[in-house]
N, C-alpha and C positions, 0 to 999 in steps of 0.2 A: 541461564536463559535471559534474553534480552528482547524487548518489544519496541517496535517503532510505531508511534502514534502519529497518524497524519490527519490533520484537520484542514479543510479547504472549502471552497465554494464550487458549487456545480455550475459548469460553464455552458450547459446545453439543457435541452429538455430532459426530465428525469428518466423517461423510458430510454432515450438515446444513451445517457449516461451510464445506466445500469447495463444495457446491452454491450457497450463498449468495454466496460470493466470486466464483464463476465467473459466476453469472447476474446479480448485483446490484452488488456492490462493486467488482469490476475494471471493469466498463463505466462506472460512476459516476466512478472515479478517472481512467480514460482520458479521459472527456469534460472533466475539468478541465485535462488536458494531461499527465498522468503516463504513463510507459510502463513496464509491468510487466517487470522483469528476471526475477523468479522468486518462487515462494512454497514455502517448505519447512516441513515439520513435524519435530519432534524425535523420533527413534526410540530414541536412547539418551541418557540424561541427564534433563532436566527435562521429562518426558513431558507432553503437552498444551500445548506452546508452539509457536508458529510464528514465521517469519521472512519478511518480504517485502522485496524490494529494488525501489525505483521509480527511474526515471531522468527528469531534467529538463535542459534545455539550459543553463540558468544560473539565478542568484538571481531574475531578472525572471520567468522562466517559473514558478519555484517559487512566487514571490509571487502571481502571477496565478492559479495553481492553488489556492493557499490560500484566496484570496478567493472562488473559485468553490465550494470545498469547504465553507467556512463559511456561504455564502449561495447554496445551489443554486437555479438559475433555474426549475426545474420541480418538480411535485408528486412525481413518481417519485423524483427524487434527494433531495428533502427526507425522504421515507419511508426511503430507504436510510440517509441521515445519522442518522436517529433509531434506526435498528436496529443501528448499529455497537456500542453498548455491550453488546448481548446476545451478539454473536459475537467481539468483540475485547476481551478483559479485560486491565487493567493494562498498557497499551501504553507502550513506551519508544521514542522516535524520535530518531535521530541523522541528521545530514547529513554526508555523505562526499564526498570528492573522489578520483577515480582517480589512479593514479600510472602510470608507464611499465610496471610490472609487472601492471597490472590488464587482464585481457583483455576487459572490456566497456567500456572508456573511450570508445569511439566508437560506441555503440549507436544514437545519433540521427543520426549523420553519414550 
C-alpha cells in the first residue's frame, strides 16, 4: 500500500475550496484510481494550508492513476484538471509507505 501526501495552500475562500473538492476534485481523482483517506485544513500554524492523503495499491496503480490524471479521458475531468491551480496553490507531493504502526495501512484490502 502506498500513500500520496499532498500539502498546499488554499487559493480561494475555504467554503469554495471544500465545495470544489467535494463535487469535482475528489470524484476526478477517484476515477483515476485514488482512494481519499482524508482532507485536513490547518487550524493553528500556517493558516490557509491543506493536507490530503490518497491511497493506492502499489506503484503500478499509482502510475496508471498518474497517466489518467495527466490525460483525462473526458471533458469534465479535463476542465477539473485545468481548475486545480486556482484551488491548490504551491503543492508539495510525497509518496509514503505505511509501517506496522500505521492504522490505515490496509485501507484497500
